[in-house]
C-alpha positions in Angstrom: 55.7 -40.5 -3.8 53.7 -42.4 -1.2 51.2 -45.1 -1.9 48.4 -42.8 -0.6 49.0 -40.3 -3.4 49.4 -43.0 -5.9 45.8 -44.1 -5.2 44.3 -40.7 -6.0 42.2 -40.5 -9.2 43.7 -38.8 -12.2 42.9 -35.2 -13.1 40.3 -36.2 -15.7 38.4 -38.3 -13.1 38.5 -35.5 -10.6 37.0 -33.1 -13.1 34.2 -35.5 -13.8 33.5 -35.9 -10.0 33.5 -32.1 -9.5 31.1 -31.6 -12.4 28.7 -34.2 -11.0 28.9 -32.7 -7.5 28.0 -29.2 -8.7 25.5 -30.2 -11.4 22.5 -29.5 -9.1 21.9 -25.9 -7.9 21.8 -25.2 -4.1 18.0 -25.0 -4.0 17.3 -28.0 -6.2 15.9 -30.2 -3.5 14.7 -27.9 -0.8 11.9 -29.2 1.3 8.5 -28.3 0.0 9.9 -27.1 -3.4 8.5 -28.5 -6.6 10.7 -29.0 -9.6 9.8 -27.5 -12.9 8.1 -24.3 -11.6 8.3 -21.4 -14.0 10.6 -18.5 -13.5 8.7 -16.0 -11.4 10.3 -13.0 -13.1 8.2 -13.8 -16.2 5.2 -15.9 -15.0 2.5 -17.3 -17.3 -0.9 -15.7 -17.2 -3.0 -17.1 -14.4 -5.4 -19.8 -15.6 -4.5 -19.2 -19.2 -5.6 -15.6 -19.1 -3.8 -12.9 -21.1 -1.1 -11.1 -19.1 -2.0 -7.6 -20.0 -1.4 -4.6 -17.7 -2.4 -1.0 -17.6 0.0 1.0 -19.8 0.2 4.7 -19.2 2.9 7.1 -20.2 4.2 9.1 -17.3 6.4 12.2 -17.1 10.0 11.7 -16.1 11.5 12.9 -12.8 14.2 12.0 -10.4 14.1 11.4 -6.7 17.0 13.5 -5.6 16.3 15.4 -2.4 16.5 18.7 -4.2 14.0 17.7 -6.9 10.7 19.7 -6.7 7.6 17.6 -5.9 6.3 15.8 -8.9 2.8 16.6 -10.2 1.5 13.3 -11.6 -1.2 13.1 -14.1 -2.2 9.9 -15.8 -2.6 10.3 -19.6 -5.7 9.2 -21.4 -5.9 5.7 -22.6 -6.7 5.2 -26.2 -9.2 2.4 -25.8 -10.8 0.4 -22.9 -11.3 -3.3 -23.0 -14.9 -4.4 -22.8 -16.2 -5.6 -19.4 -16.5 -9.4 -19.4 -19.6 -11.1 -18.0 -19.2 -12.6 -14.6 -20.3 -16.1 -13.8 -22.1 -16.3 -10.5 -20.2 -18.8 -8.3 -21.6 -21.0 -5.7 -21.5 -19.0 -2.4 -21.7 -20.4 1.1 -25.0 -19.5 2.9 -24.9 -16.2 4.7 -25.7 -16.4 8.4 -27.7 -13.8 10.3 -26.2 -10.3 10.3 -23.7 -11.2 7.6 -23.2 -9.5 4.3 -25.6 -10.5 1.6 -23.4 -12.2 -1.0 -25.9 -14.6 -2.5 -24.9 -13.6 -6.0 -21.5 -12.7 -7.2 -23.1 -10.4 -9.9 -24.5 -8.1 -7.2 -21.3 -8.3 -5.2 -18.7 -7.8 -7.9 -20.4 -6.1 -10.8 -20.8 -2.8 -9.0 -17.1 -2.6 -8.8 -16.7 -3.1 -12.6 -16.4 -0.1 -14.9 -20.1 -0.2 -15.8 -21.0 -0.2 -12.2 -19.4 3.1 -11.4 -15.9 2.1 -10.2 -14.4 3.2 -6.9 -15.5 6.1 -4.9 -13.8 9.5 -4.5 -13.2 10.0 -8.2 -10.8 7.1 -8.7 -10.5 6.0 -12.3 -12.5 2.9 -13.2 -10.6 -0.4 -13.6 -9.9 -1.8 -17.1 -10.6 -5.4 -17.6 -7.0 -6.5 -18.3 -8.0 -10.1 -17.5 -11.3 -11.8 -18.4 -13.3 -12.6 -15.3 -12.4 -15.9 -13.8 -14.8 -18.7 -14.8 -15.1 -20.7 -11.6 -16.5 -23.8 -13.2 -13.9 -24.1 -16.0 -10.7 -22.3 -15.2 -7.9 -24.4 -13.7 -6.3 -22.6 -10.7 -3.5 -25.1 -10.6 0.1 -24.3 -11.1 2.0 -23.4 -7.9 3.5 -20.0 -7.5 6.6 -19.7 -9.7 10.1 -19.4 -8.5 11.6 -16.0 -7.9 14.8 -16.9 -9.6 16.0 -19.2 -12.4 17.0 -22.6 -11.1 20.7 -22.5 -10.6 20.7 -19.1 -8.8 21.6 -18.9 -5.2 18.9 -18.5 -2.5 20.9 -15.5 -1.3 19.7 -12.1 -2.6 21.7 -10.8 -5.5 24.5 -8.6 -4.3 23.3 -5.0 -4.3 25.6 -2.1 -5.0 24.1 1.2 -3.8 23.5 3.6 -6.6 24.2 0.9 -9.2 20.8 -0.9 -9.5 18.4 -0.5 -12.3 15.0 0.7 -11.2 11.7 0.0 -12.9 10.8 3.2 -14.9 14.4 4.3 -15.1 15.7 5.6 -18.4 19.0 3.7 -18.4 19.1 0.2 -20.0 17.6 -2.6 -18.1 19.9 -5.6 -17.2 20.0 -8.5 -19.6 17.3 -11.1 -18.7 17.5 -13.5 -21.6 13.8 -13.0 -22.3 12.2 -12.4 -25.6 12.1 -8.7 -26.5 8.3 -8.8 -26.5 7.9 -10.2 -23.0 6.3 -8.0 -20.4 9.6 -7.5 -18.7 11.3 -5.9 -21.8 8.2 -4.1 -23.1 6.3 -4.7 -26.3 8.5 -3.9 -29.4 6.8 -5.4 -32.4 4.9 -3.0 -34.6 1.8 -4.8 -35.8 -1.2 -4.8 -33.5 -2.6 -8.2 -32.7 0.6 -10.0 -33.9 2.9 -12.0 -31.6 5.1 -9.5 -29.7 3.0 -6.5 -30.8 2.7 -3.6 -28.5 -0.4 -3.2 -26.4 -3.0 -1.6 -28.7 -3.8 1.2 -26.3 -0.1 2.2 -25.8 0.6 5.7 -27.0 4.4 6.0 -27.0 5.8 9.4 -27.2 9.4 10.4 -26.2 9.7 12.4 -23.1 12.3 15.1 -22.6 14.9 14.2 -20.0 14.9 16.8 -17.2 18.3 18.2 -16.1 19.1 17.4 -12.5 19.3 20.4 -10.3 22.5 21.5 -8.7 22.7 20.6 -5.0 22.4 23.7 -2.8 25.1 22.5 -0.4 28.2 20.3 -0.4 28.8 17.8 -3.2 27.9 14.7 -1.2 27.3 11.5 -3.2 23.6 11.4 -4.2 21.3 8.4 -3.7 20.2 6.5 -6.8 17.0 7.8 -8.4 13.6 6.3 -7.9 11.3 5.4 -10.8 10.9 7.7 -13.8 8.8 7.6 -16.9 8.2 4.2 -18.5 5.8 3.0 -21.1 3.8 0.6 -19.0 2.7 -0.6 -15.6 4.9 -3.7 -15.7 4.3 -5.3 -12.3 7.1 -7.8 -12.7 9.7 -5.1 -13.4 8.3 -3.0 -10.6 8.6 -5.9 -8.1 12.4 -5.7 -8.6 12.4 -2.3 -6.9 11.5 -4.1 -3.7 14.4 -6.3 -2.4 12.3 -8.0 0.3 10.0 -9.5 -2.4 12.9 -11.8 -3.4 13.0 -13.3 0.1 12.3 -17.0 0.7 10.7 -18.3 3.8 9.8 -21.6 5.4 12.4 -23.8 3.7 12.8 -21.9 0.5 9.3 -20.9 -0.4 8.8 -17.6 -2.2 7.4 -14.9 0.0 3.8 -13.9 -1.0 3.1 -10.7 0.8 -0.6 -10.2 1.2 -0.5 -8.3 4.5 -0.3 -4.8 3.0 -3.0 -3.4 5.2 -0.7 -4.0 8.1 2.4 -2.5 6.5 3.9 -2.1 3.1 7.4 -2.9 1.8 10.0 -0.3 0.9 11.5 0.3 -2.6 15.2 0.6 -3.0 14.9 4.3 -3.6 13.6 4.7 0.0 16.2 2.4 1.5 19.0 4.3 -0.3 17.5 7.7 0.6 17.7 6.7 4.3 21.3 5.4 3.9 22.2 8.6 2.1 20.8 10.7 4.9 22.9 8.9 7.5 26.0 8.9 5.4 25.9 12.5 4.2 23.3 14.7 6.0 22.9 13.4 9.5 22.4 16.2 12.0 19.8 17.9 14.1 17.7 20.5 12.4 16.6 24.2 12.7 19.7 25.2 14.6 23.5 25.3 14.4 25.6 27.1 11.8 27.4 24.1 10.3 26.7 22.6 6.9 25.3 19.2 7.9 22.6 21.0 10.0 21.7 23.0 6.9 21.6 19.8 4.8 19.4 18.0 7.3 17.1 20.9 7.6 16.7 21.2 3.9 16.0 17.5 3.5 13.4 17.5 6.4 11.6 20.6 5.1 11.7 19.3 1.6 9.9 16.2 2.8 7.2 18.4 4.4 6.7 20.1 1.1 6.4 16.8 -0.7 3.7 15.7 1.8 1.8 19.0 1.4 1.9 18.6 -2.4 0.9 15.0 -2.2 -2.2 15.8 0.0 -3.1 19.0 -1.9 -2.6 21.1 1.2 -2.6 24.9 1.0 0.8 25.2 2.6 3.6 23.4 4.4 2.5 25.1 7.6 -0.5 22.8 7.6 1.7 19.6 7.7 2.8 18.3 11.1 5.1 15.3 11.4 4.2 12.7 14.1 5.0 9.0 14.7 1.9 7.7 12.9 -1.8 7.8 12.5 -2.4 6.9 16.1 -0.4 9.7 17.5 -1.9 12.1 15.0 -5.5 11.3 16.2 -4.4 11.7 19.8 -2.8 15.0 19.0 -6.0 16.4 17.6 -8.1 14.9 20.4 -5.8 16.3 23.1 -5.4 19.8 21.6 -8.3 20.8 19.5 -10.6 18.4 21.2 -9.9 19.8 24.7 -10.7 23.3 23.5 -13.8 22.5 21.5 -15.5 19.6 23.3 -17.4 20.2 26.6 -19.8 18.5 28.8 -22.9 17.2 27.0 -21.2 17.6 23.5 -21.2 14.8 21.0 -18.5 13.1 19.0 -19.6 11.0 16.0 -17.6 8.0 14.8 -18.5 5.2 12.3 -18.9 1.5 13.0 -15.9 0.9 10.7 -13.3 2.6 12.8 -9.9 1.2 13.8 -9.4 1.3 17.5 -7.0 4.2 17.0 -9.9 6.3 15.9 -12.1 5.2 18.8 -10.1 5.1 22.0 -8.6 8.6 21.9 -12.2 10.0 21.5 -13.5 7.8 24.3 -10.7 9.2 26.5 -11.6 12.7 25.6 -15.4 12.0 26.1 -14.7 10.5 29.5 -12.6 13.5 30.6 -15.1 16.1 29.3 -18.4 14.4 30.0 -19.2 14.2 26.2 -21.0 11.4 24.4 -19.9 9.1 21.6 -22.4 8.4 18.8 -21.9 5.8 16.0 -22.8 5.8 12.3 -24.2 2.4 11.5 -23.3 0.3 8.4 -25.4 -1.8 6.2 -25.0 -5.6 5.6 -22.4 -5.0 2.9 -20.2 -2.8 5.1 -21.0 0.7 3.8 -21.9 3.6 6.1 -25.6 4.6 6.3 -25.6 8.3 5.3 -29.3 8.6 6.0 -28.7 7.5 9.6 -25.6 9.7 9.9 -27.7 12.8 9.2 -30.1 11.8 12.0 -27.1 11.8 14.5 -26.1 15.4 13.9 -27.4 18.2 16.1 -26.2 21.5 17.7 -24.1 19.6 20.2 -22.0 17.7 17.6 -18.5 18.9 17.7 -16.5 16.6 15.6 -17.0 13.6 13.2 -14.0 11.2 13.0 -14.2 8.7 10.2 -11.9 6.4 8.2 -11.7 6.8 4.4 -11.0 3.1 3.9 -11.9 0.4 6.4 -8.8 -1.6 7.4 -11.0 -4.6 8.2 -13.4 -4.7 5.3 -11.8 -2.5 2.6 -14.9 -0.3 2.3 -14.2 3.0 0.6 -16.3 5.5 2.7 -17.9 8.5 1.0 -16.0 11.0 3.1 -16.7 14.0 0.9 -20.5 13.5 1.5 -19.8 13.0 5.3 -17.7 16.2 5.4 -20.3 18.3 3.6 -23.2 17.0 5.8 -21.1 17.5 9.0 -20.1 21.1 8.0 -23.7 22.0 7.3 -24.4 21.0 10.9 -21.4 23.1 12.2 -19.2 20.1 13.1 -15.5 19.6 12.2 -14.3 16.4 10.5 -11.1 14.3 11.0 -10.4 11.7 8.2 -8.3 8.7 9.0 -6.4 8.1 5.8 -4.1 5.3 6.9 -5.6 2.8 4.5 -6.5 5.2 1.7 -3.3 7.1 0.8 -1.6 4.2 -0.9 -4.6 3.2 -3.0 -6.6 6.2 -4.1 -5.8 9.9 -4.8 -6.5 12.3 -2.0 -6.8 16.1 -2.1 -7.6 17.5 1.3 -8.7 20.9 0.0 -11.2 19.3 -2.4 -12.5 17.1 0.4 -12.6 20.2 2.6 -11.3 18.0 5.5 -10.5 19.8 8.7 -7.9 17.2 9.7 -6.4 14.3 7.8 -3.9 11.8 9.2 -1.9 8.9 7.8 1.2 6.8 8.5 4.3 6.5 6.3 4.7 2.8 6.6 1.3 2.2 5.0 2.6 4.0 1.8 5.9 2.3 1.2 7.8 4.6 3.6 9.5 4.0 6.9 7.9 3.1 10.2 7.8 5.7 13.0 6.7 8.6 10.8 3.2 9.9 10.1 1.4 13.1 9.2 -1.3 15.4 10.6 -2.8 17.8 8.1 -4.9 20.5 9.7 -6.4 23.7 8.3 -4.2 26.5 9.2 -6.7 28.5 11.2 -7.5 25.5 13.4 -3.8 24.7 14.0 -3.2 28.3 15.0 -5.9 28.0 17.7 -4.6 24.8 19.2 -2.3 24.6 22.2 0.9 22.5 22.0 0.6 18.7 22.2 3.9 18.3 24.1 6.4 20.6 25.6 10.2 20.7 25.0 12.8 22.0 22.7 12.2 22.9 19.0 8.6 24.0 19.6 9.5 27.2 21.5 10.3 30.7 20.5 11.4 31.9 23.9 11.6 30.5 27.4 11.9 32.2 30.8 10.9 30.9 34.2 7.9 33.2 34.1 6.5 32.1 30.7 7.1 30.4 27.4 6.3 31.6 23.9 5.6 28.9 21.4 6.4 28.8 17.7 3.6 28.9 15.1 2.4 25.7 13.5 3.6 23.2 12.5 6.8 23.5 14.7 4.6 24.1 17.7 3.5 20.5 17.6 6.9 19.0 17.0 8.6 19.1 20.4 12.1 17.7 20.8 14.2 16.0 18.1 11.8 14.6 15.6 12.2 11.5 13.4 14.2 13.4 10.8 15.6 10.6 8.7 12.3 8.8 8.4 10.5 12.0 7.4 13.0 12.2 4.6 12.4 8.6 3.8 8.6 9.3 3.6 9.4 12.0 1.1 11.2 9.5 -1.0 8.3 7.1 -0.8 5.9 9.7 -2.0 8.2 10.5 -4.9 8.1 6.8 -5.8 4.3 6.6 -5.7 3.7 9.8 -7.6 5.9 8.8 -10.4 4.0 5.6 -10.9 0.8 7.6 -10.5 -2.0 6.8 -8.0 -4.5 6.8 -10.8 -2.5 4.0 -12.4 -2.1 2.2 -9.1 -5.8 2.4 -8.5 -6.7 1.0 -11.9 -4.4 -2.0 -11.5 -5.3 -2.7 -7.9 -9.0 -2.4 -8.7 -8.9 -5.0 -11.4 -6.6 -7.2 -9.2 -9.1 -7.0 -6.4 -12.0 -8.0 -8.6 -10.0 -11.0 -9.8 -9.1 -12.0 -6.3 -12.7 -11.8 -5.1 -14.0 -14.0 -7.9 -11.1 -16.5 -7.3 -11.7 -16.7 -3.5 -15.4 -17.3 -4.0 -14.6 -20.6 -5.8 -13.2 -22.0 -2.5 -15.9 -24.2 -0.9 -17.2 -22.8 2.4 -15.4 -19.4 2.1 -17.5 -16.4 3.1 -16.4 -12.9 2.3 -16.9 -10.3 5.0 -17.4 -6.8 3.6 -18.9 -6.7 0.1 -19.5 -3.0 -0.4 -19.6 -1.8 -4.0 -16.9 0.7 -3.3 -14.0 -1.3 -2.0 -10.2 -1.4 -2.2 -7.3 -3.7 -1.2 -8.9 -5.9 1.5 -10.5 -9.3 1.0 -11.5 -10.4 4.5 -13.1 -13.9 4.9 -13.9 -16.8 7.1 -13.8 -20.4 6.1 -16.3 -22.9 7.4 -14.8 -25.6 9.6 -11.6 -23.7 10.3 -10.5 -21.1 12.8 -8.9 -18.0 11.4 -5.7 -19.0 13.2 -5.7 -22.4 11.4 -6.1 -20.7 8.0 -3.4 -18.1 8.7 -1.0 -20.8 9.8 -1.7 -23.0 6.8 -1.1 -20.1 4.5 2.1 -19.1 6.3 3.5 -22.6 5.9 3.3 -22.1 2.1 5.0 -18.7 2.3 1.7 -16.6 2.1 1.6 -13.7 4.6 -1.9 -12.6 5.6 -3.3 -11.2 8.8 -5.7 -13.3 11.0 -7.3 -11.7 14.0 -9.6 -8.8 14.8 -7.4 -6.2 13.0 -7.8 -3.7 15.8 -11.4 -3.3 14.6 -13.5 -5.4 17.0 -16.7 -3.3 16.7 -17.2 -3.8 13.0 -16.4 -7.6 13.1 -18.9 -8.0 15.9 -21.4 -6.3 13.7 -21.2 -9.5 11.6 -21.2 -11.9 14.6 -17.5 -12.5 14.3 -14.4 -12.1 16.5 -11.8 -12.6 13.8 -11.3 -12.9 10.1 -8.5 -13.8 7.7 -7.4 -10.7 5.8 -5.5 -10.8 2.6 -4.7 -7.3 1.4 -3.1 -6.3 -1.8 -0.7 -3.6 -3.1 0.4 -2.6 -6.6 3.3 -5.1 -6.5 1.0 -8.1 -6.0 0.1 -10.3 -9.0 -2.7 -12.5 -10.3 -0.4 -15.5 -9.9 -0.1 -14.8 -6.2 -3.9 -14.7 -5.8 -4.1 -17.9 -7.8 -1.7 -19.5 -5.4 -3.7 -18.2 -2.4 -6.8 -19.8 -3.8 -5.0 -23.1 -4.6 -3.7 -23.4 -1.0 -7.1 -22.7 0.5 -8.7 -25.3 -1.8 -6.0 -27.8 -0.8 -6.7 -27.0 2.9 -10.4 -27.6 2.5 -9.8 -30.8 0.5 -7.8 -32.3 3.4 -11.0 -32.3 5.5 -13.2 -33.6 2.8 -15.3 -30.5 2.4 
C-alpha cells in the first residue's frame, strides 16, 4: 500500500466528516433568508390573531371529463362571529379629485356584514379574524418558509395521478402536525377546548358518488380535482397549486398578489391538459375515428360546464374565443355593425379596461356613432343617477365591467341592465374580473352578452367565452370565415352553421377549452359563495393593514369591492414600490393596468395593485405591509 493511502483518515473519521458536511440543509444560508422562520405549511395566525377559516360542508364530486357539471350550493352556517369594531387609522391626506378615505370606519365598515356585504347577492363575510388594531398589533414576523428546513429547494417530485388534492376523500399525506391543526382538521370533541372543532362546523357524512363509465376507450383518467371537505383550509388548498411552492430572488417564497392579471392553475387543470394530449388529442366535429370522438366529447363537455357555470339557457349560447378582448371585439364587429348606425350612441363607464373601450371606439369611428361615459364618484362607484341621464332613443348598447380591474369596485350591473333595457338598449357585461370572485347568473342578470377569460379563473391562457342570448346570436353574421363554421360551400355562396359554431372558424383552442372546464369544476366544488366569504374578509384585513403604512393612499374605496387594493405611496414612484416588493418575492402589478381613464380621474398615471385570490393568506398580507413599512422607514418617513 502506498504512503498516500496510508495517510487517509480511518473510516470513523470519514463518517464524522461526512456528517458535518451534510449537517446543514441546502437552503440554510441562502442570501436574504432568515433563520428560524416558521414552517409556511402551518403558519401562526398573523399578529396573534386566531387562525379560523370559513368551514362549509360541500357535496362530493369528481373532475373526470365525463362527470356532469356540479351544482354547488353552500350550506348554512350555524353561527356567525360578531363583527369587531374597527379602529380608525391615521390616513394620509387626500389630494384633490382623490377618494375620500379620511376615516377608515367609512371606508371599511360598509364592507363588513352589518354594512351590507358585497353587491350582486354575494354572501357577507364572516369576521374570522378580529380587525387589525393599527396602534397595538405587531406586524412583524417575516413570511414563513414554504418547506421545513432540510427540504430541498426543488419542488417535490410529482407523480401524475398520485397526488393528494385538498378536498379529496382519500387520506392526506403525513405532515407530522398535531391532529387539531388547520391542515389536518379539527378532531377534538369539546367546543372551546384546545383542538376542538370549529363551533359552527356541521359535520355530516356525504355519500360517495360512483364514477361514470367512460363513453369511449379505456384511456387512463386524470386525477380528480377537489371534492367535499369539512372546511375551507387555505393551507391545504394551496398545495393544489404547484407554482405556489416556487422560490424566487435567491430563495424567497413567492407571494403571488397579481391575481387580477392572471391566476395560477391547480394540479387538476394541469393534469387535465396533459391527459387530453396523451389520450384525446384530435381535431373535433369531423372524422370517424375514436380520438376525434373523444376530443369532441371533451370540448363540448367543457361548453356545457361553462353554460352551467354562467346559468345560461343552453350550450348554443356559449362561444369559445381567445379571451375577453376577442369576445368584446366579436360582439362589436358582428352585432355592433348590424345595430349601430350614424348618430347612434354607445355608453361605457369610466371604470372600463381598454379592451372594453377601444373596440367600441373603432366601431363608433366606422359608423359615425358617439361614445358616452358613465361618471364615477370619488370612491370609484358608478353614478346611476347620471347614467340614466345619458340614455335616449339613440342608445344602442351599454358595455360595462362587473368588477373594475384597477379599483376592485363591484358595479351594480343588474341595475344598469334593467335601466338600459327600459330605454331599449342592449348590455354587454365584461366579467373578466368578476367570475373568479362572485357568483354570476346571466339569466338572472338578464345580460344580453357576457364575456370572460379562462386564465382569470384558474384556467389556461388563450381561451375565453362569449355568452350571448340565442336570439341575438342567431341574427349576427360570422366574425371570421373558414372551416368548421360552415354548413356548405360553393363558389357561388356559403351557408353558415347556427351558433355557436358559426363564430368558431378554424381549429379552435380545443385543449384549453377542456382545461377551462376542469378549472370551473375546481372552483365550483370549493363553491364561489365560500370563496367570496373568505376573500371578502381577507380584503378587509388587507385594507386595514395597508392603511397602517405611513404615506400610503388607497385608490378606489367603494363600499362594494373585491380583490383589488390599489394604492400610491408618498415619496415613491409605483415602479420603485413594485421593484422593492419584487426583491422580497412579492408579485404585484405597477402601472396603469390598461385602465388609464379611471386612474386619470384621480389625477394619477399609475398605481401599485396587489390583488388577492382564495389561495392567498393573512400572513402574506402581513408580509406585504411589513416590507412597505421597511421601505418607508429607509427614507425616514
